[in-house]
ZAKE-937439 format. One record per atom (N, C-alpha, C): x, y, z; residue in three letters. Coordinates in steps of 0.1 Angstrom, whole numbers, plus 5000, padded with zeros to 4 digits. Example, Ala and Ser with C-alpha at 12.3 -4.5 7.8 and 13.67 -1.06 7.14 Angstrom:
BEGIN
513249435078ALA512349555078ALA513249675078ALA512849785071SER513749895071SER512950005079SER
//
This chain:
BEGIN
276576295645UNK277276365656UNK277676505650UNK277176605657UNK277376745652UNK278876785653UNK279476755664UNK280976785666UNK281776665662UNK282676685652UNK283576575647UNK284976625646UNK285876535646UNK287276565642UNK287276595627UNK288176685624UNK288376715609UNK289176605603UNK290276565610UNK291076455605UNK291676375617UNK291376245617UNK291776155627UNK292776055622UNK293976045628UNK294975955623UNK295375855633UNK295275725630UNK295875615638UNK297275595632UNK298275645640UNK299575645635UNK300275505634UNK299575405639UNK300075265638UNK298975175641UNK299175045639UNK298074945642UNK297574965657UNK296274965659UNK295774995672UNK294774885676UNK294774765670UNK293874655673UNK292474685669UNK292274775659UNK290874795655UNK290574705643UNK289474635643UNK288974555632UNK288174645622UNK287774585611UNK287074665601UNK285874745606UNK285074675615UNK283874735620UNK284174855629UNK285274845637UNK285674955646UNK286175075637UNK286975045627UNK287475155618UNK286275225612UNK285275155608UNK284075215602UNK283375315612UNK283475275625UNK282875355635UNK283675485637UNK284975485634UNK285775605635UNK285275715625UNK284675665614UNK284075765604UNK282875835610UNK282275785621UNK281175855627UNK281675975636UNK282975975639UNK283476085648UNK284476175641UNK284776145628UNK285776225621UNK285376235606UNK285676345600UNK285376365586UNK286376285577UNK287576275582UNK288576195574UNK289376105584UNK289475985581UNK290175885589UNK291375825581UNK292475825587UNK293675755581UNK294275655591UNK294375535587UNK294975425596UNK296175365590UNK297375385597UNK298575325592UNK298675175597UNK299375095589UNK299474955592UNK300774915597UNK301675005600UNK302974985607UNK303275095616UNK304275075625UNK304575175635UNK305675275628UNK305575405631UNK306575495626UNK307975465632UNK308975465623UNK310375435627UNK311075545634UNK310575665634UNK311175775640UNK310175885643UNK310675985651UNK309776095654UNK309476185642UNK310376185633UNK310176255620UNK309076195612UNK309076055612UNK307975985605UNK306676005613UNK306676005626UNK305476035634UNK304976165630UNK305776265629UNK305376405626UNK304676405612UNK305276335602UNK304776325589UNK303376265589UNK303176165597UNK301876095597UNK300876175604UNK301176245614UNK300176335621UNK299876455612UNK300876525607UNK300676635598UNK299676735604UNK298576765597UNK297676865601UNK296476805608UNK296576685613UNK295376625620UNK295076695633UNK293876695637UNK293476745650UNK293276635660UNK293176505655UNK293076395664UNK293976285661UNK294576215671UNK295576105668UNK295175995678UNK295375875672UNK295275745680UNK296675675680UNK297175635691UNK298475575692UNK298375445701UNK299175345698UNK299275225706UNK300375245715UNK300675135724UNK301775145733UNK303175135727UNK303175095714UNK304475065708UNK305275195703UNK304575305703UNK305275425698UNK305075545708UNK305975635707UNK305875755716UNK305575885708UNK304875975715UNK304676105710UNK305176205720UNK306276275716UNK306976365725UNK306676515722UNK307276595730UNK307076745728UNK307576795715UNK308576735709UNK309176775696UNK308076765685UNK307376655686UNK306276635676UNK305076735678UNK304676745691UNK303576825694UNK303776975690UNK304977025692UNK305277155689UNK305177185674UNK305277085666UNK305177095651UNK303877055645UNK302877035654UNK301576995650UNK300577095656UNK300477215650UNK299577315657UNK298077285657UNK297677195648UNK296177165648UNK295877055658UNK296776985664UNK296576875672UNK295876915685UNK294676855688UNK293976885700UNK293576765709UNK293776645703UNK293476525710UNK294376415707UNK294876335717UNK295676215715UNK294976105723UNK294476005716UNK293875885723UNK294875775724UNK295275745736UNK296175625738UNK295375505738UNK295675405729UNK294875285728UNK295575185737UNK295875225749UNK296575135759UNK296375205773UNK296975145783UNK296775195797UNK297475325799UNK296775415807UNK297375535811UNK297175545826UNK298275525834UNK298175525848UNK298775655854UNK300075685850UNK300775795854UNK301475865843UNK301775995844UNK302476065833UNK303875995831UNK304475945842UNK305875885840UNK305875755832UNK304775685833UNK304675555826UNK304075565812UNK303575685808UNK302875695795UNK303875705784UNK303475665772UNK304275675760UNK303975805753UNK303175895759UNK302876025754UNK303376125764UNK304076235760UNK304576335770UNK303376415775UNK302876375786UNK301576435791UNK301776585795UNK302876615801UNK303176755805UNK303176845792UNK303876805782UNK303976875770UNK302576895763UNK301776785764UNK300376795759UNK299576895766UNK299576895779UNK298876985787UNK299277125785UNK300577145783UNK301077285780UNK300577345767UNK300177255758UNK299677295745UNK298077275744UNK297477255756UNK295977235756UNK295577115748UNK296377015747UNK296076885740UNK295576785750UNK294376735748UNK293776635757UNK294376505754UNK294776425764UNK295276295763UNK294376195771UNK293876095765UNK293075995772UNK293775855770UNK293475775780UNK293975635779UNK292875545784UNK293175415785UNK292075315789UNK292675235800UNK291775165807UNK292175075818UNK291174955818UNK291674855825UNK290874735827UNK290274675814UNK291174655805UNK290774595792UNK291474455790UNK292674445795UNK293474325793UNK293874255806UNK293274295817UNK293674245830UNK293474095832UNK292374045827UNK291973905830UNK292973805825UNK293673835814UNK294673745809UNK295873725817UNK296173825826UNK297473815834UNK297373705844UNK296373705853UNK296273595862UNK296173455856UNK295473445844UNK295473315837UNK296873275833UNK297673365828UNK298973335823UNK299873295835UNK299773365846UNK300573335858UNK300273205864UNK298973175866UNK298573045871UNK298972935862UNK298772945849UNK299072835840UNK300572805840UNK301372915840UNK302872885840UNK303372835853UNK302772885864UNK303272835877UNK302872685878UNK301672645874UNK301272505875UNK302172415866UNK302472465854UNK303472385846UNK304772375852UNK305272485858UNK306572475865UNK306572395877UNK305572405886UNK305472335898UNK305372185896UNK304672145885UNK304372005882UNK305371945872UNK306172035865UNK307071985855UNK306471955842UNK305272005839UNK304571975827UNK305272035815UNK306072135817UNK306672205805UNK308172165803UNK308572065809UNK309972015807UNK310972065818UNK310572165826UNK311372205837UNK310472205849UNK311172175861UNK310372165873UNK311072245884UNK310172305892UNK310772395903UNK311472325914UNK310972215919UNK311572145930UNK311671995925UNK312471915932UNK312671775928UNK311371695927UNK310371725936UNK309071655935UNK307971755930UNK307071705922UNK305971795918UNK305271855930UNK304771985928UNK304072055938UNK302772115933UNK301872135943UNK300672205940UNK300872355944UNK299972435940UNK299972575944UNK299572595959UNK298772505963UNK298372505977UNK299472515987UNK299472615995UNK300572636005UNK301772706000UNK301872725987UNK303072805982UNK302972945987UNK304172995991UNK304173135997UNK304473225985UNK303473305982UNK303573395970UNK303473545975UNK304373625970UNK304373765973UNK303973845961UNK302973935962UNK302474015951UNK302974165954UNK303774215945UNK304274355946UNK303574445937UNK302774535942UNK301874615935UNK300474565935UNK299574625943UNK298174575944UNK297174665938UNK297474705925UNK296474775917UNK295474675911UNK294874715900UNK293874635894UNK294374495891UNK295574485884UNK296074355880UNK296574275892UNK297374335901UNK297874265912UNK296774205921UNK295674285922UNK294574225930UNK293974105924UNK293874105911UNK293273985904UNK294173865905UNK295473895904UNK296473785906UNK296473725920UNK296373815930UNK296373765944UNK295073685946UNK293973725941UNK292773655944UNK292773515936UNK293373515924UNK293473385917UNK294273285924UNK295473335930UNK296373245937UNK295673195950UNK294873285956UNK294173235969UNK293173135965UNK292573145954UNK291573035950UNK292172895950UNK293472895946UNK294272765946UNK294872745960UNK294572825970UNK294972805984UNK296472835986UNK296972925977UNK298372965980UNK298373065992UNK299473075998UNK299673166010UNK300173296004UNK299273396003UNK299573515996UNK299773636005UNK300873706003UNK301073836010UNK301373945999UNK301374066003UNK301574175993UNK302474285999UNK303074365989UNK303674485993UNK303174595983UNK302874715988UNK302374815980UNK302774955986UNK302775055978UNK303175185984UNK302175225995UNK300975185993UNK299875216003UNK299275086007UNK298875086020UNK298174966025UNK296774946018UNK296374826016UNK295074796010UNK294174726020UNK293374796027UNK292574736038UNK291574636032UNK291074656019UNK290174566013UNK290874436010UNK292074436006UNK292874316004UNK293074236017UNK293474316027UNK293774256040UNK292474196046UNK291274256043UNK290074196048UNK289774056041UNK290374036029UNK290173916022UNK291273806026UNK292073846036UNK293073746041UNK294473756035UNK294673866027UNK295973886021UNK296773986030UNK297873936036UNK298574016046UNK299574106039UNK299774216046UNK300874316041UNK302174276048UNK303274286040UNK304574276045UNK305474386039UNK306374446047UNK307374536041UNK308174456030UNK308674526020UNK309374456009UNK310474366013UNK311374406022UNK312474316026UNK311974186032UNK310874196040UNK310374076047UNK309673986036UNK308974046027UNK308273966016UNK309273896008UNK310373956004UNK311373895996UNK311973766003UNK312273786016UNK312873676024UNK311873556026UNK310573596027UNK309573486031UNK309073406019UNK308973466007UNK308173405997UNK308973315987UNK308373215982UNK308973125972UNK308773185958UNK307673255956UNK307373315944UNK307073465946UNK307673555938UNK307373695938UNK306973745925UNK305773805924UNK305273855911UNK305074005912UNK305574075902UNK305574225903UNK304574275893UNK303774375897UNK302774435889UNK302774585891UNK303774655885UNK304074795887UNK303874865874UNK303875005875UNK303775085863UNK305075075855UNK304975095842UNK306175095833UNK307275195839UNK308475155837UNK309675235841UNK309875245856UNK309075165864UNK309275165878UNK310375055882UNK311475105888UNK312475005892UNK312475005907UNK312074895913UNK311874885927UNK312874795934UNK313474705927UNK314474605932UNK315774625926UNK316874615934UNK318174625929UNK318874485932UNK320174485929UNK320974355931UNK320874315946UNK320874415955UNK320774375969UNK319474315972UNK318374365966UNK317074315969UNK316974165964UNK317574145952UNK317574005946UNK318373915955UNK319473965961UNK320273885970UNK319473845983UNK318673945987UNK317773915999UNK316673815995UNK316173815983UNK315273715978UNK315873575979UNK317173565976UNK317873445977UNK317573345966UNK317973225968UNK317873115957UNK316773025960UNK316472945949UNK315372855950UNK314072925949UNK313973035941UNK312773115941UNK312373135926UNK311173195925UNK310573225912UNK310273375911UNK310673445901UNK310373575899UNK309373585887UNK308373665888UNK307373685877UNK307273825874UNK307173865861UNK306874005857UNK306174005844UNK305074075844UNK304274095831UNK304174235827UNK304974325833UNK304974465828UNK305974475817UNK305774575808UNK306574585796UNK308074625799UNK308274675811UNK309674705815UNK309974635828UNK311274605830UNK311674525842UNK311674615854UNK311274565866UNK311374645879UNK312674625886UNK313674565878UNK315074555884UNK316074565872UNK317274605875UNK318274605865UNK318474475858UNK318574465845UNK318674335838UNK319974265842UNK321074345844UNK322374285848UNK322174205862UNK321374265871UNK321174205884UNK320274075882UNK319274085873UNK318473975871UNK319173855864UNK320073885855UNK320873785848UNK321773715859UNK322373795867UNK323273735878UNK322473645887UNK321273695891UNK320373615900UNK319973485893UNK319673485880UNK319173365873UNK320373265871UNK321573305873UNK322673205872UNK322973135885UNK322173175895UNK322373105908UNK321372975908UNK321672885917UNK320972755916UNK319472765920UNK318672705913UNK317272685916UNK316372805914UNK316872905906UNK316073025904UNK315373015890UNK314173075889UNK313373075877UNK312773205875UNK312573245862UNK311873365858UNK310773335849UNK309573395851UNK308373375843UNK307973515838UNK307873535825UNK307473665820UNK306773645806UNK305873735802UNK305173715790UNK305873765778UNK306573885779UNK307173945767UNK308673945769UNK309373925758UNK310873925758UNK311474065759UNK310674165755UNK311174305756UNK311474345770UNK310774285780UNK311074325794UNK312374255799UNK312974165792UNK314274105796UNK315374125786UNK315174235778UNK316274265768UNK316074205754UNK314974145751UNK314674105738UNK315073955736UNK314673895725UNK314873755722UNK316373735719UNK317073835715UNK318573825712UNK319473855724UNK318773895735UNK319573925747UNK320073795755UNK320873815764UNK321473695771UNK320473625781UNK319373695785UNK318473635794UNK317473545788UNK316973585777UNK315873505770UNK316173365768UNK317373335764UNK317773195761UNK318173105773UNK318173165785UNK318573085796UNK317572975799UNK317972855803UNK317072735804UNK316072755815UNK316272845825UNK315372865836UNK314472985834UNK314473035822UNK313573145818UNK312373095810UNK311173125815UNK309973085808UNK309373215802UNK309373225789UNK308973345782UNK308473315768UNK307073315766UNK306573285753UNK306673395743UNK306973515748UNK307073635741UNK305673665734UNK304673645742UNK303273685739UNK302673765750UNK301973865747UNK301373955757UNK300273885764UNK300373865777UNK299373795785UNK297973855784UNK297873985783UNK296574045783UNK295974065769UNK296574005759UNK296074025745UNK295173905742UNK293973925739UNK292973825736UNK291873885728UNK290973795723UNK289773845716UNK288973935725UNK288773895738UNK287973975747UNK288674115750UNK289974115752UNK290674235755UNK290574335743UNK290674275731UNK290574355719UNK289274425718UNK288174355721UNK286874415720UNK286674525731UNK287174495743UNK287174605753UNK287974725749UNK289174705744UNK289974815740UNK289274905730UNK288674835719UNK287974915709UNK286774995715UNK286074935724UNK284874995730UNK285375115738UNK286375105746UNK286875205755UNK287475325747UNK288175295736UNK288775395728UNK287675475721UNK286675415716UNK285575485709UNK284775565719UNK284575515731UNK283875585742UNK284675715745UNK285975705746UNK286775825749UNK286675925738UNK286675885726UNK286475975714UNK285176045715UNK284075975717UNK282776035718UNK282576125729UNK283176085741UNK283076175753UNK283776305751UNK284976295745UNK285676415742UNK284876515733UNK284376465723UNK283576545713UNK282376605720UNK281676525728UNK280576575735UNK280876685745UNK282076685750UNK282476785761UNK283176905755UNK283376905742UNK284077025736UNK283177095727UNK
//
């Protein structure tokens, strides 16, 4: 490749195996891969140094302060989803102001989310995991499930639930005619909360859509599910709701509920393995392919 990065730094582990790291040498004269995440922005600055290309996972942030002190930096590859500037762990506006290209990836870990949700709902409905939703075991068939956020992941979840004959409706900022054509009805958020036995949220990071009043409208004897890294409701409101009779929470990571040492994680009606639902052999392979494709495309276009 004629055009290459002079120095490409992976500032933390990015799920690259040995073969993928070797492929980085095809796009950069020098490659440095760190095996832990930087503990501060000062450490982030030290690691980037005079590099012209950077790779970062979702676990660290790169802000304006760092960019201002890295005059050679011209490319940041996010090895994670990039949907909106507000949900990104890179300051997109600061990058654009300095003519730094930022890329992200999509549709690499989506399939694991519906698998996780279906598996945990089945365990909860039938009591296979030691706790049971209702006095008698239940099937998913006929369960009223509301999906909040009908993007890539939300659509997969809705379709998976319908395969098991659940009664699925959705709420989204925009109507989804293609979903409605498949038999998934739209409901305003207040109506969805009142109607559904199970509510699963699939929103961008840092999106808070429900407050204590919304959880009160949801009522008791319900299941809340969230697989986003940040909660779509205040944690204090969630904790209060979980202390009411018959309520359950299902989530994949503890970080979204205040961590393993927080008051929510240890509640008996909280199901949280603290494992990322979308992390698998398949998603890792897709991640590596998409990150490498972004690097090559950037070099071809510059």
